[in-house]
C-alpha positions in Angstrom: -6.2 -9.9 11.1 -4.4 -9.4 7.8 -5.4 -7.7 4.6 -3.8 -6.3 1.4 -5.5 -3.0 0.5 -3.5 -2.0 -2.6 -0.8 -3.3 -5.0 1.4 -2.2 -7.9 3.8 -3.8 -10.3 7.4 -2.6 -11.1 8.5 -3.4 -14.6 11.5 -5.6 -15.3 15.0 -4.1 -15.4 14.5 -1.0 -13.3 15.3 -2.4 -9.9 18.9 -2.4 -8.8 20.4 -5.8 -9.3 22.0 -5.6 -5.8 19.9 -3.4 -3.5 22.0 -1.5 -0.9 21.7 -1.8 2.8 20.5 1.3 4.6 23.5 3.1 6.1 23.4 6.1 8.5 26.0 8.8 7.8 26.1 12.2 9.5 23.8 13.8 6.9 21.2 11.0 7.2 21.4 11.2 11.0 20.6 14.9 10.9 17.6 14.2 8.6 16.3 11.4 10.8 16.9 13.5 13.9 14.8 16.4 12.4 12.0 14.0 11.5 12.1 12.3 14.8 12.1 15.6 16.7 8.9 16.6 14.8 7.2 13.4 15.7 8.4 13.6 19.3 7.0 17.1 19.6 3.7 15.9 18.2 3.6 13.0 20.7 4.5 15.3 23.6 1.6 17.6 22.8 -0.8 14.7 22.5 0.5 13.3 25.8 0.1 16.7 27.5 -3.5 17.0 26.3 -4.3 13.5 27.5 -2.7 14.2 30.9 -4.7 17.4 31.3 -7.9 15.6 30.5 -7.0 12.8 32.9 -6.2 15.3 35.6 -9.6 17.0 35.2 -11.3 13.6 35.5 -9.3 12.7 38.6 -10.2 16.0 40.3 -13.9 15.4 39.7 -13.6 11.8 41.1 -11.6 12.8 44.2 -14.1 15.5 45.1 -16.8 12.9 45.0 -15.0 10.4 47.4 -15.3 10.5 51.1 -12.0 11.3 53.0 -12.4 8.4 55.4 -12.9 5.9 52.6 -9.8 7.2 50.9 -7.7 6.7 54.1 -8.9 3.1 54.4 -8.2 2.4 50.8 -4.7 3.8 51.1 -3.9 1.7 54.2 -5.1 -1.5 52.5 -3.1 -0.7 49.4 0.1 -0.1 51.3 -0.2 -3.3 53.3 -0.9 -5.3 50.1 2.1 -3.8 48.3 4.4 -4.6 51.2 3.3 -8.2 51.3 3.8 -8.4 47.6 7.3 -6.9 47.8 8.3 -9.4 50.5 7.3 -12.3 48.3 9.2 -10.9 45.3 12.4 -10.4 47.4 12.5 -14.0 48.6 13.2 -15.1 45.1 16.6 -13.3 45.2 17.9 -14.6 48.6 19.4 -11.2 49.5 20.7 -12.6 52.8 23.4 -14.5 50.9 23.8 -12.1 48.0 27.6 -11.7 48.6 28.4 -15.4 48.7 30.1 -16.5 45.5 28.8 -19.6 43.8 31.4 -22.3 43.1 31.3 -24.7 40.1 32.2 -28.4 40.1 36.0 -27.6 39.8 35.9 -25.3 42.7 36.1 -22.2 40.6 34.1 -19.1 41.4 31.2 -18.4 39.0 30.3 -14.8 38.2 27.5 -13.3 36.2 29.8 -14.0 33.2 30.3 -17.7 34.1 33.7 -19.1 35.1 36.2 -16.3 35.3 38.9 -18.4 33.5 36.5 -18.8 30.5 36.6 -15.1 29.7 38.4 -14.3 26.4 40.3 -11.1 25.8 42.0 -9.5 22.7 44.9 -7.3 22.1 44.0 -3.6 21.3 44.4 -4.1 17.5 43.1 -7.6 17.3 39.6 -8.2 15.8 37.0 -9.9 17.9 35.8 -13.0 15.9 32.4 -12.7 17.4 31.9 -9.2 16.0 33.4 -9.7 12.5 31.1 -11.0 9.8 33.0 -13.4 7.5 33.2 -12.4 3.9 31.4 -15.5 2.7 28.4 -14.5 4.8 28.4 -11.0 3.2 28.5 -12.6 -0.2 25.6 -14.9 0.7 23.5 -12.1 2.0 24.2 -10.1 -1.1 23.1 -13.0 -3.3 19.9 -13.3 -1.4 19.1 -9.7 -2.0 19.8 -9.9 -5.8 17.1 -8.9 -8.2 17.6 -10.3 -11.7 16.8 -8.2 -14.8 14.1 -10.8 -15.7 12.4 -10.4 -12.3 9.4 -8.1 -11.6 8.8 -6.4 -8.3 5.3 -6.5 -6.9 4.4 -4.0 -4.2 1.6 -4.7 -1.7 0.3 -2.4 1.0 -0.6 -4.6 3.9 -2.2 -4.3 7.4 -1.2 -7.2 9.6 -2.1 -7.4 13.4 -2.7 -3.6 13.3 0.8 -3.0 11.9 0.9 -1.2 8.5 3.7 -2.0 6.1 4.7 -2.3 2.5 5.8 -5.7 1.3 8.2 -5.8 -1.7 7.9 -9.1 -3.5 10.1 -10.5 -6.2 8.3 -12.4 -8.9 10.3 -14.9 -10.9 8.1 -15.9 -13.7 10.2 -18.7 -15.2 10.6 -20.4 -11.8 7.0 -19.9 -10.7 8.3 -18.2 -7.6 6.9 -15.3 -5.5 8.6 -14.2 -2.3 8.9 -11.2 0.0 12.3 -9.5 -0.7 12.0 -6.9 2.1 9.3 -4.7 3.7 8.9 -1.1 4.8 7.0 0.1 7.9 4.3 2.6 7.3 2.6 5.1 9.6 -1.0 4.1 8.8 -3.2 1.8 6.7 -1.9 2.0 3.1 -4.7 3.0 0.6 -2.8 3.6 -2.7 0.6 3.0 -4.3 2.3 4.5 -7.3 5.6 3.5 -8.8 8.0 6.4 -9.7 11.1 6.5 -11.8 11.9 10.1 -10.7 14.5 10.5 -8.0 13.5 12.5 -4.9 15.2 13.6 -1.7 18.7 12.3 -1.1 18.7 10.5 -4.5 18.0 13.8 -6.3 20.8 15.6 -4.3 23.2 12.9 -5.5 22.5 13.8 -9.1 20.6 10.7 -10.1 18.2 11.1 -13.1 16.2 7.9 -12.7 15.4 5.6 -9.9 13.1 3.0 -8.4 10.7 4.6 -5.9 7.2 4.2 -4.6 4.7 6.9 -3.4 2.4 5.7 -0.7 -0.9 7.2 0.3 -2.3 6.2 3.7 -5.0 7.1 6.2 -2.7 10.0 7.1 -2.7 13.1 5.0 1.0 13.0 4.1 2.4 11.1 1.1 5.6 9.1 1.7 8.2 8.3 -1.0 10.5 5.4 -0.5 13.6 4.2 -2.4 12.9 0.5 -3.3 16.6 -0.1 -4.0 17.5 0.4 -0.3 16.7 -2.3 2.2 15.9 -1.6 5.9 15.3 2.1 5.5 14.2 3.9 8.6 12.5 7.0 7.1 11.2 7.8 3.6 13.3 9.8 1.1 10.7 12.5 1.0 7.3 13.4 2.5 4.8 15.4 0.5 2.5 17.4 2.8 2.6 19.2 6.1 4.9 16.6 7.7 7.6 17.3 5.1 8.4 20.7 6.5 9.2 21.4 10.2 7.7 24.9 9.9 4.5 23.8 8.3 4.2 20.9 10.7 4.4 23.2 13.7 1.9 25.6 12.2 -0.6 22.9 11.3 -0.3 21.1 14.6 -1.8 24.0 16.5 -4.9 23.9 14.4 -4.9 20.2 13.4 -8.2 19.5 15.0 -9.9 22.0 12.7 -7.7 21.8 9.6 -9.6 22.8 6.4 -8.7 21.9 2.8 -6.1 24.3 1.5 -3.7 24.7 -1.5 -0.5 23.5 0.2 -1.1 20.0 1.5 -3.8 17.4 2.2 -5.6 17.4 5.5 -7.3 14.0 5.2 -6.5 10.4 3.9 -4.9 10.1 0.5 -7.0 7.7 -1.6 -5.4 8.0 -5.0 -2.1 8.7 -6.7 -1.1 9.0 -10.4 2.4 9.7 -11.8 2.6 11.6 -15.0 4.8 9.4 -17.3 5.6 12.2 -19.7 6.3 15.0 -17.2 8.1 12.7 -14.7 8.4 15.2 -11.9 4.6 15.5 -11.6 2.5 13.4 -9.2 -1.2 13.9 -8.7 -3.0 12.9 -5.5 -6.7 12.7 -4.6 -7.9 12.9 -1.0 -10.8 12.5 1.3 -10.5 16.2 1.8 -12.2 16.5 -1.6 -9.2 18.1 -3.4 -6.8 17.0 -6.1 -3.2 18.1 -5.6 -0.4 18.3 -8.2 3.0 17.8 -6.7 6.4 18.9 -8.2 8.8 16.2 -7.1 11.7 18.6 -7.7 10.6 20.7 -4.8 8.3 18.2 -3.0 5.8 21.0 -2.8 2.2 21.2 -4.1 2.3 23.2 -7.3 -1.5 23.3 -7.8 -4.7 22.3 -5.9 -8.1 21.6 -7.5 -11.6 21.4 -6.1 -13.4 19.6 -8.9 -15.5 17.4 -6.5 -17.8 17.8 -3.6 -16.9 14.5 -1.9 -13.9 12.2 -1.5 -11.6 11.8 -4.6 -10.9 8.1 -4.8 -9.3 7.5 -8.3 -7.1 9.3 -10.7 -5.6 8.6 -14.2 -3.5 10.7 -16.6 -4.4 10.6 -20.3 -2.0 8.3 -22.2 -1.3 10.9 -24.9 -2.6 14.3 -23.7 -0.1 14.6 -20.9 -1.9 17.5 -19.0 -5.4 15.9 -19.0 -6.3 14.2 -15.7 -9.3 11.9 -15.1 -10.7 11.9 -11.5 -13.5 9.9 -9.9 -15.3 10.8 -6.6 -17.9 9.6 -4.1 -19.9 12.6 -5.4 -20.9 10.1 -8.2 -19.1 12.1 -10.9 -16.1 11.7 -13.2 -14.2 14.8 -14.3 -11.7 15.1 -17.2 -9.8 18.4 -16.8 -6.7 20.0 -18.4 -4.5 20.9 -15.5 -3.3 24.0 -17.4 -6.9 25.3 -17.6 -8.8 23.5 -14.8 -11.9 25.7 -15.2 -12.6 24.1 -18.6 -13.6 20.6 -17.6 -16.0 17.9 -18.6 -18.1 16.0 -16.1 -20.1 12.7 -16.3 -22.4 11.2 -13.7 -23.1 7.7 -12.5 -25.7 6.1 -10.2 -23.5 5.4 -7.2 -20.1 6.2 -5.7 -17.2 5.9 -8.1 -14.6 3.3 -7.3 -12.1 3.4 -10.2 -11.5 5.4 -13.4 -9.2 4.4 -16.2 -8.4 5.7 -19.7 -8.5 3.0 -22.4 -4.8 2.6 -23.1 -5.6 1.2 -26.5 -7.9 4.0 -27.6 -7.7 7.1 -25.3 -10.9 8.5 -26.8 -12.7 6.3 -24.2 -12.5 5.8 -20.5 -14.0 3.4 -18.0 -15.6 3.9 -14.6 -16.6 1.3 -12.0 -18.9 1.9 -9.1 -19.9 0.8 -5.6 -23.1 -0.5 -7.1 -21.3 -3.2 -9.1 -21.4 -1.4 -12.5 -18.8 -0.8 -15.2 -19.3 2.1 -17.6 -17.6 3.0 -20.9 -17.7 6.6 -22.0 -16.6 8.5 -25.1 -14.7 11.6 -23.9 -15.8 13.4 -27.1 -19.5 13.0 -26.0 -19.6 15.5 -23.2 -23.1 15.8 -21.5 -24.7 19.1 -20.7 -25.1 18.0 -17.1 -23.9 14.9 -15.3 -27.5 13.5 -15.3 -27.5 13.6 -19.1 -24.5 11.2 -19.3 -24.9 8.5 -21.9 -22.3 5.7 -21.8 -21.2 3.7 -24.8 -22.3 0.7 -22.8 -23.0 -0.2 -19.1 -22.5 -3.6 -17.5 -23.7 -5.0 -14.1 -20.4 -6.8 -13.6 -20.8 -7.8 -9.9 -23.5 -7.8 -7.3 -21.4 -5.7 -5.0 -18.7 -3.0 -5.3 -16.3 -3.3 -8.3 -13.4 -2.3 -6.1 -10.7 -3.0 -8.7 -10.3 -2.8 -12.4 -7.6 -3.2 -15.1 -7.1 -3.3 -18.8 -4.8 -5.9 -20.3 -1.8 -4.2 -22.0 -1.4 -6.8 -24.7 -4.9 -7.3 -26.0 -7.4 -4.6 -26.7 -10.8 -5.4 -25.2 -9.5 -7.7 -22.4 -10.7 -6.4 -19.0 -10.4 -7.7 -15.4 -12.7 -6.7 -12.5 -12.4 -7.5 -8.8 -15.2 -7.1 -6.3 -16.0 -7.3 -2.6 -18.1 -10.3 -3.6 -14.7 -12.1 -3.6 -14.8 -12.8 -7.3 -12.4 -11.9 -10.1 -14.0 -11.7 -13.6 -12.3 -11.5 -17.0 -14.2 -9.8 -19.8 -14.2 -9.6 -23.6 -15.6 -6.3 -24.8 -14.8 -6.7 -28.5 -17.1 -4.6 -30.7 -18.6 -3.0 -27.6 -20.5 -6.2 -26.7 -19.3 -7.1 -23.2 -19.3 -10.8 -22.4 -17.8 -12.6 -19.4 -15.0 -15.0 -20.2 -14.4 -16.5 -16.8 -15.1 -15.9 -13.1 -13.1 -17.2 -10.2 -12.6 -17.0 -6.5 -8.9 -17.0 -5.8 -8.6 -17.5 -2.0 -7.9 -13.8 -1.4 -11.2 -12.9 0.3 -12.8 -9.6 -0.7 -10.8 -8.4 -3.8 -9.2 -5.0 -3.4 -6.6 -5.1 -6.2 -6.4 -6.7 -9.7 -3.5 -5.5 -11.8 -1.9 -6.9 -15.0 1.9 -7.0 -15.2 3.4 -4.2 -17.3 5.9 -6.1 -19.4 4.9 -7.7 -22.7 6.6 -11.0 -21.7 4.3 -11.3 -18.6 1.4 -9.2 -19.8 -1.2 -11.9 -19.0 -0.1 -12.2 -15.4 -2.9 -10.8 -13.1 -1.9 -10.0 -9.5 -4.9 -10.3 -7.2 -5.0 -9.4 -3.5 -7.6 -8.7 -0.9 -8.9 -9.1 2.7 -7.1 -12.3 3.5 -3.7 -10.6 3.2 -2.3 -12.8 0.4 -1.3 -12.3 -3.2 -2.1 -14.6 -6.1 -0.7 -14.3 -9.6 -2.9 -15.8 -12.2 -1.4 -16.5 -15.6 -4.6 -15.8 -17.5 -3.1 -16.9 -20.8 -3.2 -20.5 -19.5 -6.9 -20.4 -18.9 -8.8 -22.4 -21.6 -11.7 -19.9 -21.9 -9.2 -17.0 -22.2 -7.3 -18.8 -24.9 -10.4 -19.5 -26.9 -11.8 -16.0 -26.5 -8.7 -14.1 -27.7 -6.8 -16.5 -30.0 -8.0 -14.6 -33.0 -6.2 -11.5 -31.8 -3.2 -13.4 -30.5 -2.4 -16.6 -32.4 0.1 -17.8 -29.8 -2.9 -18.7 -27.6 -3.7 -21.6 -30.0 -4.3 -24.9 -28.1 -4.7 -25.8 -24.5 -2.2 -25.8 -21.7 -2.3 -26.5 -18.0 -3.6 -23.5 -16.0 -1.0 -21.8 -13.8 -1.4 -19.9 -10.5 1.4 -18.6 -8.4 1.1 -17.2 -4.9 0.7 -17.6 -1.2 -2.3 -19.3 0.4 -4.4 -17.8 3.1 -4.4 -19.3 6.6 -6.7 -22.3 6.8 -8.9 -20.8 9.5 -9.5 -17.7 7.3 -10.3 -19.4 4.1 -13.9 -20.0 2.9 -15.0 -23.4 1.7 -16.7 -21.9 -1.4 -13.4 -20.2 -2.4 -11.7 -23.4 -3.5 -11.5 -23.5 -7.3 -14.9 -22.0 -7.7 -16.0 -21.3 -11.2 -19.1 -19.4 -12.2 -20.9 -20.7 -15.3 -23.6 -18.5 -16.8 -24.1 -14.8 -17.0 -23.7 -12.4 -14.1 -26.6 -10.6 -12.7 -28.0 -8.0 -15.1 -26.0 -9.4 -18.1 -29.2 -10.2 -20.1 -28.2 -13.7 -21.2 -24.5 -13.0 -22.0 -22.8 -16.4 -21.7 -19.7 -17.4 -19.9 -17.1 -19.0 -22.2 -15.5 -20.9 -19.3 -15.9 -24.6 -20.0 -13.0 -25.8 -17.8 
């Protein structure tokens, strides 16, 4: 089983050109030892509890057994074990264990082979088998190189019950996408957020910028990893109860009954949003129904908010009003609140669980919300309803027949949207003049779509990364699609004329792919679109 649950782009030029190999010095060893000790103590407590439960079960079972039956069983077991041991020992011919084997030349052969073949070195001489030649170091260094024209693409993946973060390098000019390195995670990843603010050891070294990722998982802690370090063993920082030995010990004692609090999350982290103007602030939303505001300088929760009555699944900071945060929840509401005065907030309601919320980056007076019912809504933030039930969107669209699990806004062209759904389809939309029309719909061999994100750089702004339940990533250059070119050429003259459509990525395993996924194109309007036509004539 393999699936990609979340993905995020890293813009060009921020990754180190030559990432460093993880090295353990005394300070790092002490940090790892501390984290490992906390994990070991947790594991021991869990093991003790399990052993006590097992002991109670054994006592009950023993009391129910008859003593005579037990003796017979023990005797049979002993005899069976002895016979099995005798068979195993024959293999080693212990009667002749001290007889040395002789090779063809009459030389004794030891466990190391012919004694004369052993090599030895003077005390100050280097062993050639343990020294890596310089040319191999240079070759490895070249393999790790990330060019200033490369993007990184991050993908949270679950593969054969192992959770990890894959760090891809995307070379646009070469049509190349490959895994650069990966990072082991403690649980299924649910959300990612790229950070340029140094934390942990990087901050202690005096760095002012960096290339980091915050990862939210099924666990309540948020891990922050340095993307410029390869083969890291532990994260640079942990936001939550696992980040402090004292807090971890306190919380472990009552972990079974942990309640939402102001200091850390107690359930899965479903959403992350970095504040691009106040770079030390990171917002998180959790299944514990709270929103936390973290200060990355201290790795502590600065504030906690309870705006919702169910899981908080999506967050987005206002592009201009840097203290205003948008949050969406399974309680079927969207809240816009100023974090400086959280009591003064606006709330909108929708007809099913919210999946994603996003400010319109081209006009932040508006925001979008997608739902589990397949709907996309556009709201005017200046039109605040008296109650959530009174919410009136600028427009609503039945975009898919099932959950709109992912959503993005093209950074280059206003009114160009992408939606992804658990119905396995990716759809591109033109919402010019607030009249939504579908441009094209495709199934891209990724299974149920969990992530659709446009690249952040102007040079590659039309590249749409799509990932889902088959555990593969596809990058669709939407600017090469004929329908897209015709729909948006008036707003971008460079789209004049037709070109060959381009798709870069990795294919799903053959036995996992669906026959109807191959190059499928939907012509005609989606359900509920009331006659809006697809412009895809390819």
